[in-house]
All heavy atoms as TSV, in Angstrom:
chain	resi	resn	atom	element	x	y	z
A	1	MET	N	N	108.491	108.485	109.724
A	1	MET	CA	C	107.630	108.039	108.642
A	1	MET	C	C	107.374	109.197	107.685
A	1	MET	O	O	107.212	110.324	108.104
A	1	MET	CB	C	106.290	107.549	109.179
A	1	MET	CG	C	106.358	106.385	110.078
A	1	MET	SD	S	105.760	104.936	109.212
A	1	MET	CE	C	106.427	103.697	110.262
A	2	ASP	N	N	107.308	108.851	106.430
A	2	ASP	CA	C	107.061	109.852	105.388
A	2	ASP	C	C	105.571	109.849	105.048
A	2	ASP	O	O	105.104	109.035	104.259
A	2	ASP	CB	C	107.896	109.520	104.151
A	2	ASP	CG	C	107.711	110.527	103.038
A	2	ASP	OD1	O	107.157	111.610	103.308
A	2	ASP	OD2	O	108.118	110.236	101.915
A	3	PHE	N	N	104.826	110.758	105.662
A	3	PHE	CA	C	103.390	110.812	105.438
A	3	PHE	C	C	103.028	111.675	104.240
A	3	PHE	O	O	101.867	112.016	104.053
A	3	PHE	CB	C	102.665	111.299	106.687
A	3	PHE	CG	C	102.767	110.338	107.832
A	3	PHE	CD1	C	103.187	110.764	109.066
A	3	PHE	CD2	C	102.450	109.002	107.673
A	3	PHE	CE1	C	103.277	109.881	110.132
A	3	PHE	CE2	C	102.541	108.111	108.716
A	3	PHE	CZ	C	102.957	108.556	109.953
A	4	THR	N	N	104.005	112.030	103.415
A	4	THR	CA	C	103.711	112.762	102.197
A	4	THR	C	C	103.511	111.797	101.032
A	4	THR	O	O	103.088	112.215	99.964
A	4	THR	CB	C	104.844	113.756	101.860
A	4	THR	OG1	O	106.060	113.030	101.699
A	4	THR	CG2	C	104.983	114.792	102.960
A	5	LYS	N	N	103.811	110.508	101.259
A	5	LYS	CA	C	103.620	109.508	100.221
A	5	LYS	C	C	102.138	109.356	99.917
A	5	LYS	O	O	101.296	109.508	100.793
A	5	LYS	CB	C	104.169	108.151	100.661
A	5	LYS	CG	C	105.651	108.133	100.806
A	5	LYS	CD	C	106.243	106.827	101.309
A	5	LYS	CE	C	105.399	105.619	101.346
A	5	LYS	NZ	N	106.077	104.420	101.839
A	6	LYS	N	N	101.825	109.050	98.667
A	6	LYS	CA	C	100.429	108.857	98.273
A	6	LYS	C	C	99.899	107.502	98.730
A	6	LYS	O	O	98.763	107.388	99.154
A	6	LYS	CB	C	100.295	108.991	96.759
A	6	LYS	CG	C	98.866	108.843	96.273
A	6	LYS	CD	C	98.695	109.269	94.852
A	6	LYS	CE	C	97.342	108.988	94.287
A	6	LYS	NZ	N	96.209	109.379	95.087
A	7	VAL	N	N	100.729	106.466	98.665
A	7	VAL	CA	C	100.314	105.112	99.023
A	7	VAL	C	C	101.067	104.675	100.280
A	7	VAL	O	O	102.282	104.802	100.355
A	7	VAL	CB	C	100.592	104.129	97.867
A	7	VAL	CG1	C	100.209	102.719	98.255
A	7	VAL	CG2	C	99.849	104.561	96.613
A	8	LEU	N	N	100.320	104.175	101.260
A	8	LEU	CA	C	100.907	103.756	102.527
A	8	LEU	C	C	100.759	102.254	102.725
A	8	LEU	O	O	99.756	101.664	102.316
A	8	LEU	CB	C	100.212	104.469	103.693
A	8	LEU	CG	C	100.203	105.986	103.680
A	8	LEU	CD1	C	99.345	106.511	104.831
A	8	LEU	CD2	C	101.602	106.542	103.762
A	9	THR	N	N	101.746	101.648	103.377
A	9	THR	CA	C	101.650	100.245	103.757
A	9	THR	C	C	100.753	100.143	104.984
A	9	THR	O	O	100.356	101.153	105.574
A	9	THR	CB	C	103.035	99.672	104.102
A	9	THR	OG1	O	103.530	100.356	105.259
A	9	THR	CG2	C	104.004	99.799	102.939
A	10	LEU	N	N	100.468	98.936	105.409
A	10	LEU	CA	C	99.625	98.738	106.587
A	10	LEU	C	C	100.263	99.389	107.815
A	10	LEU	O	O	99.597	100.105	108.555
A	10	LEU	CB	C	99.380	97.253	106.842
A	10	LEU	CG	C	98.598	96.919	108.104
A	10	LEU	CD1	C	97.199	97.514	108.064
A	10	LEU	CD2	C	98.537	95.429	108.322
A	11	SER	N	N	101.533	99.173	108.039
A	11	SER	CA	C	102.215	99.752	109.201
A	11	SER	C	C	102.199	101.280	109.149
A	11	SER	O	O	101.963	101.936	110.172
A	11	SER	CB	C	103.655	99.252	109.282
A	11	SER	OG	O	103.670	97.875	109.488
A	12	GLU	N	N	102.448	101.828	107.981
A	12	GLU	CA	C	102.430	103.278	107.825
A	12	GLU	C	C	101.025	103.838	108.044
A	12	GLU	O	O	100.857	104.881	108.679
A	12	GLU	CB	C	102.945	103.676	106.447
A	12	GLU	CG	C	104.413	103.398	106.242
A	12	GLU	CD	C	104.858	103.546	104.802
A	12	GLU	OE1	O	104.016	103.433	103.887
A	12	GLU	OE2	O	106.064	103.768	104.584
A	13	ALA	N	N	100.020	103.142	107.527
A	13	ALA	CA	C	98.630	103.581	107.693
A	13	ALA	C	C	98.217	103.532	109.164
A	13	ALA	O	O	97.508	104.419	109.637
A	13	ALA	CB	C	97.698	102.729	106.847
A	14	CYS	N	N	98.681	102.527	109.887
A	14	CYS	CA	C	98.374	102.430	111.317
A	14	CYS	C	C	99.019	103.590	112.078
A	14	CYS	O	O	98.390	104.190	112.951
A	14	CYS	CB	C	98.856	101.104	111.878
A	14	CYS	SG	S	97.876	99.691	111.341
A	15	ALA	N	N	100.250	103.917	111.753
A	15	ALA	CA	C	100.922	105.045	112.403
A	15	ALA	C	C	100.236	106.352	112.037
A	15	ALA	O	O	100.077	107.241	112.880
A	15	ALA	CB	C	102.392	105.078	111.999
A	16	TYR	N	N	99.791	106.469	110.802
A	16	TYR	CA	C	99.143	107.686	110.322
A	16	TYR	C	C	97.795	107.915	111.003
A	16	TYR	O	O	97.469	109.025	111.410
A	16	TYR	CB	C	98.976	107.593	108.802
A	16	TYR	CG	C	98.417	108.832	108.153
A	16	TYR	CD1	C	99.190	109.967	108.009
A	16	TYR	CD2	C	97.114	108.854	107.672
A	16	TYR	CE1	C	98.678	111.107	107.405
A	16	TYR	CE2	C	96.602	109.979	107.065
A	16	TYR	CZ	C	97.386	111.104	106.936
A	16	TYR	OH	O	96.885	112.234	106.346
A	17	THR	N	N	97.005	106.849	111.125
A	17	THR	CA	C	95.661	106.967	111.696
A	17	THR	C	C	95.628	106.724	113.202
A	17	THR	O	O	94.622	106.999	113.836
A	17	THR	CB	C	94.698	105.956	111.036
A	17	THR	OG1	O	95.191	104.636	111.261
A	17	THR	CG2	C	94.549	106.225	109.563
A	18	ARG	N	N	96.702	106.151	113.738
A	18	ARG	CA	C	96.796	105.760	115.156
A	18	ARG	C	C	95.830	104.629	115.499
A	18	ARG	O	O	95.382	104.515	116.639
A	18	ARG	CB	C	96.604	106.956	116.077
A	18	ARG	CG	C	97.678	107.994	115.899
A	18	ARG	CD	C	97.532	109.090	116.909
A	18	ARG	NE	N	98.545	110.101	116.646
A	18	ARG	CZ	C	98.366	111.373	116.896
A	18	ARG	NH1	N	97.245	111.806	117.414
A	18	ARG	NH2	N	99.314	112.225	116.638
A	19	PHE	N	N	95.500	103.808	114.507
A	19	PHE	CA	C	94.692	102.613	114.730
A	19	PHE	C	C	95.625	101.421	114.853
A	19	PHE	O	O	96.685	101.386	114.238
A	19	PHE	CB	C	93.733	102.345	113.566
A	19	PHE	CG	C	92.664	103.379	113.363
A	19	PHE	CD1	C	92.153	103.611	112.099
A	19	PHE	CD2	C	92.149	104.109	114.414
A	19	PHE	CE1	C	91.165	104.551	111.889
A	19	PHE	CE2	C	91.156	105.054	114.216
A	19	PHE	CZ	C	90.662	105.273	112.951
A	20	VAL	N	N	95.225	100.418	115.614
A	20	VAL	CA	C	96.016	99.189	115.701
A	20	VAL	C	C	95.733	98.332	114.467
A	20	VAL	O	O	94.711	98.493	113.793
A	20	VAL	CB	C	95.710	98.404	116.998
A	20	VAL	CG1	C	96.170	99.186	118.217
A	20	VAL	CG2	C	94.259	98.040	117.102
A	21	LYS	N	N	96.630	97.401	114.180
A	21	LYS	CA	C	96.508	96.580	112.972
A	21	LYS	C	C	95.219	95.773	112.945
A	21	LYS	O	O	94.575	95.667	111.903
A	21	LYS	CB	C	97.712	95.653	112.828
A	21	LYS	CG	C	98.959	96.357	112.401
A	21	LYS	CD	C	100.093	95.376	112.180
A	21	LYS	CE	C	101.347	96.114	111.746
A	21	LYS	NZ	N	102.432	95.184	111.465
A	22	SER	N	N	94.820	95.223	114.082
A	22	SER	CA	C	93.599	94.399	114.096
A	22	SER	C	C	92.378	95.230	113.714
A	22	SER	O	O	91.493	94.745	113.002
A	22	SER	CB	C	93.401	93.747	115.467
A	22	SER	OG	O	93.269	94.730	116.474
A	23	TYR	N	N	92.318	96.479	114.164
A	23	TYR	CA	C	91.201	97.352	113.808
A	23	TYR	C	C	91.224	97.666	112.307
A	23	TYR	O	O	90.180	97.651	111.655
A	23	TYR	CB	C	91.254	98.647	114.624
A	23	TYR	CG	C	90.102	99.576	114.324
A	23	TYR	CD1	C	88.845	99.346	114.861
A	23	TYR	CD2	C	90.263	100.673	113.482
A	23	TYR	CE1	C	87.774	100.181	114.588
A	23	TYR	CE2	C	89.206	101.517	113.200
A	23	TYR	CZ	C	87.961	101.266	113.749
A	23	TYR	OH	O	86.903	102.094	113.462
A	24	MET	N	N	92.420	97.933	111.775
A	24	MET	CA	C	92.536	98.217	110.339
A	24	MET	C	C	92.088	97.013	109.517
A	24	MET	O	O	91.378	97.164	108.526
A	24	MET	CB	C	93.973	98.599	109.979
A	24	MET	CG	C	94.409	99.937	110.534
A	24	MET	SD	S	93.571	101.331	109.790
A	24	MET	CE	C	94.494	101.502	108.292
A	25	TYR	N	N	92.482	95.804	109.935
A	25	TYR	CA	C	92.051	94.601	109.226
A	25	TYR	C	C	90.529	94.460	109.263
A	25	TYR	O	O	89.897	94.158	108.254
A	25	TYR	CB	C	92.689	93.346	109.831
A	25	TYR	CG	C	94.101	93.087	109.387
A	25	TYR	CD1	C	95.127	92.955	110.311
A	25	TYR	CD2	C	94.429	92.939	108.042
A	25	TYR	CE1	C	96.424	92.701	109.920
A	25	TYR	CE2	C	95.718	92.695	107.640
A	25	TYR	CZ	C	96.713	92.569	108.579
A	25	TYR	OH	O	97.993	92.319	108.184
A	26	LYS	N	N	89.924	94.683	110.428
A	26	LYS	CA	C	88.470	94.577	110.553
A	26	LYS	C	C	87.764	95.564	109.624
A	26	LYS	O	O	86.788	95.232	108.965
A	26	LYS	CB	C	88.025	94.868	111.988
A	26	LYS	CG	C	88.158	93.732	112.924
A	26	LYS	CD	C	87.582	94.135	114.275
A	26	LYS	CE	C	87.979	93.154	115.340
A	26	LYS	NZ	N	87.502	93.574	116.665
A	27	ARG	N	N	88.231	96.791	109.611
A	27	ARG	CA	C	87.597	97.828	108.795
A	27	ARG	C	C	87.801	97.573	107.304
A	27	ARG	O	O	86.904	97.859	106.514
A	27	ARG	CB	C	88.138	99.214	109.159
A	27	ARG	CG	C	87.860	99.681	110.566
A	27	ARG	CD	C	86.368	99.868	110.840
A	27	ARG	NE	N	85.856	98.705	111.528
A	27	ARG	CZ	C	84.628	98.209	111.438
A	27	ARG	NH1	N	83.730	98.789	110.726
A	27	ARG	NH2	N	84.277	97.140	112.081
A	28	THR	N	N	88.941	97.043	106.910
A	28	THR	CA	C	89.143	96.750	105.488
A	28	THR	C	C	88.265	95.576	105.057
A	28	THR	O	O	87.705	95.600	103.962
A	28	THR	CB	C	90.620	96.441	105.170
A	28	THR	OG1	O	91.074	95.355	105.973
A	28	THR	CG2	C	91.500	97.647	105.406
A	29	MET	N	N	88.124	94.578	105.923
A	29	MET	CA	C	87.277	93.431	105.592
A	29	MET	C	C	85.801	93.837	105.538
A	29	MET	O	O	85.041	93.296	104.750
A	29	MET	CB	C	87.468	92.300	106.613
A	29	MET	CG	C	88.888	91.742	106.604
A	29	MET	SD	S	89.458	91.235	104.984
A	29	MET	CE	C	88.788	89.616	104.899
A	30	ALA	N	N	85.406	94.811	106.365
A	30	ALA	CA	C	84.027	95.299	106.365
A	30	ALA	C	C	83.782	96.272	105.214
A	30	ALA	O	O	82.643	96.593	104.899
A	30	ALA	CB	C	83.712	95.980	107.695
A	31	GLY	N	N	84.862	96.756	104.604
A	31	GLY	CA	C	84.727	97.676	103.476
A	31	GLY	C	C	84.592	99.133	103.866
A	31	GLY	O	O	84.301	99.968	103.012
A	32	THR	N	N	84.805	99.452	105.141
A	32	THR	CA	C	84.675	100.844	105.568
A	32	THR	C	C	85.956	101.647	105.386
A	32	THR	O	O	85.903	102.874	105.394
A	32	THR	CB	C	84.222	100.928	107.041
A	32	THR	OG1	O	85.158	100.217	107.849
A	32	THR	CG2	C	82.833	100.353	107.211
A	33	ILE	N	N	87.085	100.967	105.258
A	33	ILE	CA	C	88.359	101.621	104.938
A	33	ILE	C	C	88.827	101.043	103.609
A	33	ILE	O	O	89.113	99.850	103.512
A	33	ILE	CB	C	89.421	101.392	106.029
A	33	ILE	CG1	C	88.982	102.025	107.336
A	33	ILE	CG2	C	90.768	101.961	105.588
A	33	ILE	CD1	C	89.942	101.835	108.487
A	34	PRO	N	N	88.892	101.868	102.562
A	34	PRO	CA	C	89.311	101.361	101.252
A	34	PRO	C	C	90.794	101.006	101.229
A	34	PRO	O	O	91.624	101.709	101.808
A	34	PRO	CB	C	89.015	102.528	100.305
A	34	PRO	CG	C	88.946	103.737	101.159
A	34	PRO	CD	C	88.551	103.287	102.536
A	35	CYS	N	N	91.098	99.899	100.576
A	35	CYS	CA	C	92.480	99.458	100.441
A	35	CYS	C	C	92.638	98.708	99.125
A	35	CYS	O	O	91.654	98.427	98.443
A	35	CYS	CB	C	92.882	98.566	101.608
A	35	CYS	SG	S	92.042	96.978	101.636
A	36	SER	N	N	93.872	98.387	98.798
A	36	SER	CA	C	94.121	97.569	97.613
A	36	SER	C	C	95.111	96.477	97.975
A	36	SER	O	O	95.957	96.651	98.852
A	36	SER	CB	C	94.667	98.423	96.469
A	36	SER	OG	O	95.897	98.997	96.828
A	37	LYS	N	N	94.962	95.335	97.313
A	37	LYS	CA	C	95.848	94.195	97.512
A	37	LYS	C	C	96.341	93.747	96.133
A	37	LYS	O	O	95.852	92.766	95.594
A	37	LYS	CB	C	95.101	93.059	98.197
A	37	LYS	CG	C	94.698	93.370	99.626
A	37	LYS	CD	C	93.818	92.292	100.199
A	37	LYS	CE	C	94.650	91.193	100.781
A	37	LYS	NZ	N	93.868	90.191	101.505
A	38	PRO	N	N	97.310	94.465	95.561
A	38	PRO	CA	C	97.731	94.169	94.192
A	38	PRO	C	C	98.322	92.776	93.991
A	38	PRO	O	O	98.135	92.172	92.952
A	38	PRO	CB	C	98.754	95.256	93.884
A	38	PRO	CG	C	99.189	95.779	95.194
A	38	PRO	CD	C	98.051	95.559	96.147
A	39	ASN	N	N	99.010	92.237	94.988
A	39	ASN	CA	C	99.613	90.914	94.850
A	39	ASN	C	C	98.843	89.851	95.621
A	39	ASN	O	O	99.271	88.709	95.697
A	39	ASN	CB	C	101.066	90.937	95.338
A	39	ASN	CG	C	101.936	91.807	94.469
A	39	ASN	OD1	O	101.710	91.919	93.273
A	39	ASN	ND2	N	102.916	92.446	95.066
A	40	GLY	N	N	97.729	90.252	96.231
A	40	GLY	CA	C	96.921	89.306	96.972
A	40	GLY	C	C	97.342	89.119	98.411
A	40	GLY	O	O	96.684	88.429	99.158
A	41	LYS	N	N	98.449	89.717	98.837
A	41	LYS	CA	C	98.908	89.550	100.215
A	41	LYS	C	C	99.025	90.883	100.929
A	41	LYS	O	O	98.323	91.129	101.891
A	41	LYS	CB	C	100.254	88.826	100.243
A	41	LYS	CG	C	100.155	87.369	99.875
A	41	LYS	CD	C	101.443	86.671	100.143
A	41	LYS	CE	C	101.293	85.193	99.831
A	41	LYS	NZ	N	102.439	84.424	100.253
A	42	ALA	N	N	99.909	91.731	100.492
A	42	ALA	CA	C	100.152	93.008	101.160
A	42	ALA	C	C	98.992	93.973	100.915
A	42	ALA	O	O	98.425	94.010	99.835
A	42	ALA	CB	C	101.456	93.618	100.668
A	43	ILE	N	N	98.657	94.734	101.950
A	43	ILE	CA	C	97.566	95.708	101.867
A	43	ILE	C	C	98.161	97.102	101.766
A	43	ILE	O	O	99.076	97.448	102.519
A	43	ILE	CB	C	96.662	95.629	103.110
A	43	ILE	CG1	C	96.051	94.244	103.241
A	43	ILE	CG2	C	95.570	96.683	103.047
A	43	ILE	CD1	C	95.267	94.044	104.519
A	44	PHE	N	N	97.640	97.895	100.850
A	44	PHE	CA	C	98.094	99.269	100.664
A	44	PHE	C	C	96.907	100.211	100.760
A	44	PHE	O	O	95.789	99.864	100.390
A	44	PHE	CB	C	98.783	99.434	99.303
A	44	PHE	CG	C	100.037	98.616	99.180
A	44	PHE	CD1	C	100.009	97.378	98.566
A	44	PHE	CD2	C	101.231	99.088	99.691
A	44	PHE	CE1	C	101.158	96.620	98.460
A	44	PHE	CE2	C	102.380	98.336	99.591
A	44	PHE	CZ	C	102.351	97.098	98.978
A	45	PHE	N	N	97.176	101.409	101.266
A	45	PHE	CA	C	96.135	102.403	101.488
A	45	PHE	C	C	96.491	103.701	100.790
A	45	PHE	O	O	97.654	104.128	100.822
A	45	PHE	CB	C	95.969	102.675	102.989
A	45	PHE	CG	C	95.601	101.463	103.785
A	45	PHE	CD1	C	96.571	100.618	104.267
A	45	PHE	CD2	C	94.283	101.169	104.019
A	45	PHE	CE1	C	96.233	99.494	105.000
A	45	PHE	CE2	C	93.929	100.036	104.752
A	45	PHE	CZ	C	94.907	99.203	105.226
A	46	ASP	N	N	95.487	104.333	100.198
A	46	ASP	CA	C	95.660	105.650	99.606
A	46	ASP	C	C	95.530	106.676	100.730
A	46	ASP	O	O	94.512	106.715	101.433
A	46	ASP	CB	C	94.579	105.892	98.547
A	46	ASP	CG	C	94.758	107.194	97.804
A	46	ASP	OD1	O	95.149	108.195	98.428
A	46	ASP	OD2	O	94.500	107.203	96.589
A	47	ARG	N	N	96.555	107.474	100.953
A	47	ARG	CA	C	96.567	108.429	102.055
A	47	ARG	C	C	95.375	109.384	101.989
A	47	ARG	O	O	94.749	109.688	103.011
A	47	ARG	CB	C	97.867	109.230	102.069
A	47	ARG	CG	C	97.989	110.173	103.257
A	47	ARG	CD	C	99.284	110.962	103.257
A	47	ARG	NE	N	99.623	111.522	101.961
A	47	ARG	CZ	C	99.117	112.677	101.497
A	47	ARG	NH1	N	98.275	113.359	102.199
A	47	ARG	NH2	N	99.482	113.105	100.306
A	48	GLU	N	N	95.030	109.843	100.808
A	48	GLU	CA	C	93.904	110.771	100.652
A	48	GLU	C	C	92.589	110.110	101.046
A	48	GLU	O	O	91.712	110.753	101.617
A	48	GLU	CB	C	93.846	111.296	99.225
A	48	GLU	CG	C	95.037	112.179	98.882
A	48	GLU	CD	C	95.069	112.566	97.420
A	48	GLU	OE1	O	94.197	112.121	96.655
A	48	GLU	OE2	O	95.984	113.325	97.049
A	49	GLU	N	N	92.429	108.823	100.761
A	49	GLU	CA	C	91.216	108.092	101.154
A	49	GLU	C	C	91.137	107.949	102.675
A	49	GLU	O	O	90.065	108.022	103.251
A	49	GLU	CB	C	91.181	106.713	100.508
A	49	GLU	CG	C	90.919	106.736	99.030
A	49	GLU	CD	C	89.492	107.149	98.705
A	49	GLU	OE1	O	88.568	106.808	99.453
A	49	GLU	OE2	O	89.308	107.824	97.672
A	50	LEU	N	N	92.287	107.756	103.331
A	50	LEU	CA	C	92.300	107.658	104.785
A	50	LEU	C	C	91.920	108.976	105.449
A	50	LEU	O	O	91.305	108.981	106.506
A	50	LEU	CB	C	93.682	107.221	105.282
A	50	LEU	CG	C	94.089	105.782	105.013
A	50	LEU	CD1	C	95.523	105.553	105.481
A	50	LEU	CD2	C	93.146	104.802	105.672
A	51	GLU	N	N	92.270	110.074	104.804
A	51	GLU	CA	C	91.949	111.387	105.360
A	51	GLU	C	C	90.447	111.645	105.352
A	51	GLU	O	O	89.944	112.373	106.193
A	51	GLU	CB	C	92.679	112.484	104.584
A	51	GLU	CG	C	94.169	112.479	104.840
A	51	GLU	CD	C	94.914	113.467	103.966
A	51	GLU	OE1	O	94.294	114.133	103.112
A	51	GLU	OE2	O	96.133	113.572	104.126
A	52	ARG	N	N	89.750	111.054	104.409
A	52	ARG	CA	C	88.291	111.258	104.321
A	52	ARG	C	C	87.661	110.455	105.369
A	52	ARG	O	O	86.972	110.247	106.045
A	52	ARG	CB	C	87.763	110.827	102.961
A	52	ARG	CG	C	88.249	111.718	101.884
A	52	ARG	CD	C	87.674	111.320	100.579
A	52	ARG	NE	N	88.668	111.735	99.578
A	52	ARG	CZ	C	88.711	111.318	98.361
A	52	ARG	NH1	N	87.834	110.475	97.941
A	52	ARG	NH2	N	89.615	111.748	97.540
């Protein structure tokens, strides 16, 4: 995985943080992990935001 990318997909973000997908979904829905859904389906994460 290329963790130098600025924007990560859900799978990449899970590998980066070592969280499972269900936990990432819960945290994004609760608003504790910032994400974006530009097309309304796929979730993308800013790597710098995940580091904080």
